[in-house]
C-alpha positions as CSV (number, residue, x, y, z in Angstrom):
1,M,-30.0,18.0,17.9
2,K,-29.2,15.1,20.3
3,V,-25.5,13.9,20.5
4,S,-24.3,10.3,21.3
5,V,-20.7,9.6,21.9
6,V,-19.4,6.2,21.3
7,L,-16.1,4.7,22.8
8,P,-15.0,1.2,22.0
9,A,-12.9,-0.1,24.8
10,K,-10.8,-3.1,25.5
11,N,-8.9,-3.1,28.6
12,E,-9.0,0.8,28.8
13,A,-10.1,1.6,32.5
14,E,-7.3,4.0,33.0
15,G,-7.9,6.0,29.8
16,L,-11.7,6.1,30.7
17,R,-11.0,7.5,34.0
18,R,-9.5,10.4,32.2
19,T,-11.6,10.6,29.2
20,L,-15.0,10.3,30.8
21,P,-14.8,13.4,33.1
22,A,-13.8,15.5,30.3
23,L,-16.7,14.4,28.2
24,K,-19.0,15.1,30.9
25,T,-17.7,18.7,31.1
26,V,-17.9,19.3,27.3
27,L,-21.1,17.5,26.6
28,P,-23.0,17.4,29.8
29,E,-26.3,16.2,28.0
30,A,-24.7,13.8,25.6
31,E,-25.5,10.3,25.6
32,V,-22.1,8.4,26.2
33,I,-22.0,4.9,25.4
34,V,-18.9,2.7,26.3
35,V,-18.7,-0.6,24.4
36,D,-16.7,-3.0,26.4
37,D,-15.1,-5.3,24.0
38,G,-14.5,-8.3,26.3
39,S,-12.1,-6.6,28.6
40,T,-10.4,-8.5,31.2
41,D,-9.6,-5.4,33.5
42,D,-12.1,-3.2,35.3
43,T,-13.1,-1.3,32.0
44,G,-16.7,-1.9,32.7
45,A,-16.4,-0.7,36.3
46,A,-14.5,2.2,35.4
47,A,-17.3,3.3,33.0
48,N,-20.1,2.7,35.5
49,E,-18.4,5.1,38.0
50,F,-19.4,8.0,35.7
51,G,-22.9,6.8,35.1
52,V,-22.4,6.2,31.2
53,R,-24.1,3.5,29.5
54,V,-22.1,0.3,29.1
55,L,-22.5,-2.5,26.4
56,R,-20.4,-5.4,27.4
57,S,-19.4,-8.1,24.9
58,P,-18.8,-11.6,26.4
59,Y,-15.6,-11.9,24.4
60,S,-13.6,-9.7,22.3
61,M,-15.1,-9.2,18.9
62,G,-12.9,-6.5,17.5
63,N,-12.9,-2.7,17.3
64,G,-15.3,-2.4,14.2
65,A,-17.6,-4.7,15.9
66,A,-17.7,-2.5,18.9
67,I,-18.4,0.5,16.8
68,K,-21.3,-1.2,15.1
69,R,-22.9,-2.2,18.4
70,G,-22.6,1.3,19.7
71,A,-23.9,3.0,16.5
72,R,-26.9,0.7,16.7
73,A,-27.5,1.5,20.2
74,A,-26.9,5.4,19.8
75,G,-30.1,7.5,20.1
76,G,-28.5,10.8,19.0
77,E,-28.9,12.4,15.6
78,I,-25.1,12.9,15.8
79,I,-22.7,10.2,16.7
80,I,-19.1,11.1,17.9
81,F,-16.6,8.1,17.7
82,M,-13.3,8.4,19.7
83,D,-10.8,6.2,21.3
84,A,-11.1,5.3,25.1
85,D,-7.3,5.4,25.7
86,G,-7.0,9.1,26.2
87,Q,-5.5,9.9,22.9
88,H,-8.4,12.1,21.7
89,D,-9.2,15.3,23.6
90,P,-12.8,15.8,24.1
91,F,-12.4,19.6,24.2
92,Q,-11.8,19.5,20.5
93,I,-15.2,18.0,20.0
94,P,-17.2,21.2,19.6
95,V,-14.8,22.3,16.6
96,L,-15.7,19.0,14.8
97,I,-19.4,19.5,15.5
98,A,-19.2,23.1,14.3
99,R,-17.8,21.9,11.0
100,L,-20.5,19.4,10.7
101,G,-23.1,22.2,10.8
102,E,-21.5,23.6,7.6
103,G,-23.3,21.0,5.5
104,Y,-20.9,18.1,6.0
105,D,-22.1,14.5,6.9
106,M,-18.8,13.3,8.3
107,V,-16.0,15.2,10.0
108,V,-12.7,13.6,10.7
109,G,-10.1,14.5,13.3
110,S,-6.9,14.6,11.2
111,R,-3.7,13.7,13.0
112,D,-0.4,15.4,12.3
113,V,2.9,13.4,12.0
114,A,3.5,13.7,15.7
115,G,0.3,12.0,16.2
116,Q,1.4,8.8,14.7
117,A,2.0,5.9,16.9
118,S,5.4,5.1,15.1
119,I,7.3,6.0,12.1
120,G,6.2,2.7,10.3
121,R,2.6,3.4,10.9
122,G,3.0,7.0,10.0
123,L,4.4,5.9,6.6
124,A,1.6,3.3,6.0
125,N,-1.1,5.9,6.8
126,R,0.5,8.2,4.3
127,L,0.2,5.5,1.8
128,Y,-3.3,4.9,2.6
129,N,-4.0,8.6,2.2
130,R,-2.5,8.9,-1.2
131,L,-4.2,5.8,-2.4
132,A,-7.7,6.8,-1.2
133,S,-7.1,10.4,-2.6
134,W,-6.4,8.8,-5.9
135,M,-9.4,6.7,-5.8
136,T,-11.8,9.4,-4.8
137,G,-10.3,12.4,-6.5
138,H,-10.4,14.3,-3.3
139,R,-7.7,15.2,-0.8
140,I,-7.9,12.7,2.2
141,E,-5.8,13.8,5.1
142,D,-6.3,10.9,7.5
143,L,-8.0,7.9,6.2
144,T,-7.4,5.8,9.5
145,S,-8.4,8.4,12.1
146,G,-10.9,6.8,14.8
147,F,-12.0,10.5,16.0
148,R,-14.9,11.5,13.9
149,V,-18.4,13.1,14.0
150,V,-21.1,11.7,11.7
151,R,-24.7,12.1,11.1
152,A,-26.2,9.1,12.4
153,D,-28.7,8.1,9.7
154,R,-25.9,8.3,7.1
155,F,-23.4,6.3,9.0
156,R,-26.1,3.4,9.7
157,E,-26.5,3.0,5.9
158,F,-23.0,1.3,5.8
159,L,-22.9,-0.8,9.0
160,H,-23.1,-4.0,6.8
161,L,-19.9,-3.0,5.0
162,L,-18.0,-2.3,8.1
163,P,-15.5,-5.1,9.1
164,N,-15.2,-6.1,12.8
165,G,-11.4,-5.5,12.9
166,F,-9.4,-2.2,12.9
167,S,-10.3,-0.8,9.5
168,Y,-13.6,0.6,10.1
169,P,-12.5,4.2,9.6
170,T,-11.0,3.3,6.1
171,T,-14.3,1.5,5.2
172,S,-16.7,4.2,6.4
173,T,-14.7,7.1,4.8
174,M,-14.7,5.5,1.5
175,A,-18.3,4.7,1.7
176,F,-19.3,8.3,2.4
177,F,-17.2,9.5,-0.6
178,R,-18.7,6.7,-2.9
179,S,-22.1,7.9,-2.0
180,A,-21.4,11.6,-2.4
181,Y,-21.9,12.4,1.2
182,P,-19.6,15.4,2.1
183,V,-16.5,14.8,4.4
184,A,-14.3,17.3,6.1
185,Y,-11.2,17.1,7.9
186,V,-10.0,19.2,11.1
187,R,-6.6,19.1,12.4
188,V,-6.6,17.8,16.0
189,R,-3.9,17.0,18.7
190,V,-3.4,13.4,19.7
191,D,-2.0,12.7,23.2
192,K,0.1,9.8,24.3
193,R,-2.2,6.8,25.1
194,I,-2.9,5.7,28.7
195,G,-2.5,2.1,29.9
196,T,-1.4,-0.9,28.1
197,A,0.4,-0.9,24.6
198,S,-1.6,-0.5,21.4
199,H,-3.7,-3.6,20.5
200,I,-2.5,-3.4,16.9
201,R,0.3,-5.8,16.2
202,P,2.9,-4.4,13.8
203,I,3.8,-7.6,12.2
204,K,0.4,-9.3,12.1
205,D,-1.5,-6.1,10.9
206,G,1.3,-5.4,8.5
207,V,0.6,-8.7,6.7
208,R,-3.0,-7.4,6.4
209,F,-1.7,-4.1,5.0
210,L,-1.9,-5.2,1.3
211,L,-5.4,-6.7,1.7
212,I,-6.7,-3.5,3.1
213,I,-5.1,-1.6,-0.1
214,F,-6.9,-3.9,-2.3
215,K,-10.1,-3.6,-0.2
216,I,-10.0,0.2,-0.6
217,A,-9.9,-0.1,-4.3
218,T,-12.6,-2.7,-4.6
219,L,-14.9,-1.0,-2.2
220,Y,-14.9,2.4,-4.0
221,S,-14.3,1.7,-7.8
222,P,-13.0,-1.8,-8.6
223,L,-12.2,-0.7,-12.4
224,K,-9.5,1.5,-11.0
225,L,-7.9,-1.6,-9.8
226,F,-8.7,-4.2,-12.4
227,L,-8.4,-1.9,-15.6
228,P,-4.6,-1.1,-14.9
229,A,-4.0,-4.9,-14.1
230,A,-5.8,-5.8,-17.3
231,G,-3.8,-3.2,-19.3
232,V,-0.3,-4.7,-17.9
233,F,-1.4,-8.2,-18.9
234,F,-2.4,-7.0,-22.4
235,A,0.6,-4.9,-23.0
236,T,2.8,-7.9,-21.9
237,A,1.0,-10.2,-24.3
238,L,1.4,-7.6,-27.2
239,G,4.9,-7.2,-26.4
240,Y,5.7,-11.0,-26.3
241,Y,3.5,-11.6,-29.4
242,C,5.6,-9.0,-31.3
243,Y,8.9,-10.7,-30.1
244,T,7.9,-14.3,-31.1
245,Y,6.4,-13.1,-34.3
246,I,9.9,-11.5,-35.3
247,T,11.9,-14.3,-34.0
248,A,9.8,-17.3,-34.8
249,G,7.1,-16.0,-37.0
250,R,4.2,-17.3,-35.0
251,L,1.6,-16.6,-32.1
252,T,2.6,-18.7,-29.0
253,N,0.5,-20.2,-26.4
254,M,1.9,-17.9,-23.7
255,S,0.9,-14.9,-25.8
256,T,-2.8,-16.3,-26.3
257,L,-2.8,-17.0,-22.4
258,L,-1.6,-13.5,-21.6
259,F,-4.3,-11.9,-24.0
260,S,-7.0,-14.2,-22.5
261,A,-5.9,-13.2,-18.9
262,S,-6.2,-9.5,-19.8
263,V,-9.7,-9.9,-21.0
264,I,-11.0,-11.9,-18.0
265,I,-9.4,-9.6,-15.7
266,F,-11.2,-6.7,-17.4
267,L,-14.5,-8.4,-17.4
268,I,-14.1,-9.3,-13.7
269,G,-13.5,-5.4,-13.0
270,L,-16.9,-4.8,-15.0
271,V,-18.8,-7.1,-12.9
272,S,-17.3,-5.9,-9.6
273,E,-18.2,-2.4,-10.5
274,Q,-21.9,-3.3,-11.0
275,I,-21.8,-5.3,-7.8
276,T,-20.4,-2.2,-5.9
277,S,-23.0,0.1,-7.5
278,L,-25.8,-2.4,-6.4
279,T,-24.3,-2.5,-3.0
280,Y,-24.6,1.3,-2.6
281,N,-28.0,1.5,-4.1
282,Q,-29.4,-1.2,-1.7
283,A,-27.9,0.8,1.3
284,K,-29.8,3.9,0.0
285,D,-33.0,2.0,-0.4
286,R,-32.9,0.5,3.2
287,D,-32.3,4.1,4.4
288,A,-35.2,5.4,2.4
């Protein structure tokens, strides 16, 4: 099967000069695509040194956007996604591909605790993993790893769902589970990145943390988010009604408002569940 390797790169000239020779050694026949996401250094020149295909964006559009461009351009039946900063070891790729051959549609390189960029990000990723495991009913070892091997036709089904930012691994993983495409995890070593500091900003991206949590829930099964929320409002309304009935002998406006809110939230959850189902069905119809 033909293999394509997609490396999103923004100011990663130094990392590419270490990663690309190793890739050529491990997969000499593979199609290698470097998506230069509006770099201001010589990332494009570094990629050209090794004769790989370069897709250059005139300005930075985000890691997810680079992934989508690379996936559309890839000609292989199998696509390997990995970082261009030297953290991912190309010599571990055959292990991931071998696991794909066991009947999986996606194999993800799972990082251990030492592979996390910082303690804070490690804790955040653990929370991601626990939430996603609860949502899917499957053990998810690393929801945010960018080192993964996928079947190209399966992955392209969900390109329209992928964000342009940094949460493409989360979205693609949940989409595969939602569509009953088998996903496996392989423990991999992660090296220290080369070049400039990570493009992820702890404060700015930390603000988006809760939004991603909600996105995971609404992407996979909205009712698992809306039903507990409706239950909380209903229980609060019932408790407050009992209190006011005992103390004042009447149903108050606040109790009515809380009961109404619980019903509205539940109905929104039902509608969202139907929209989610239609989204995945349309993706399958396009693939067919």
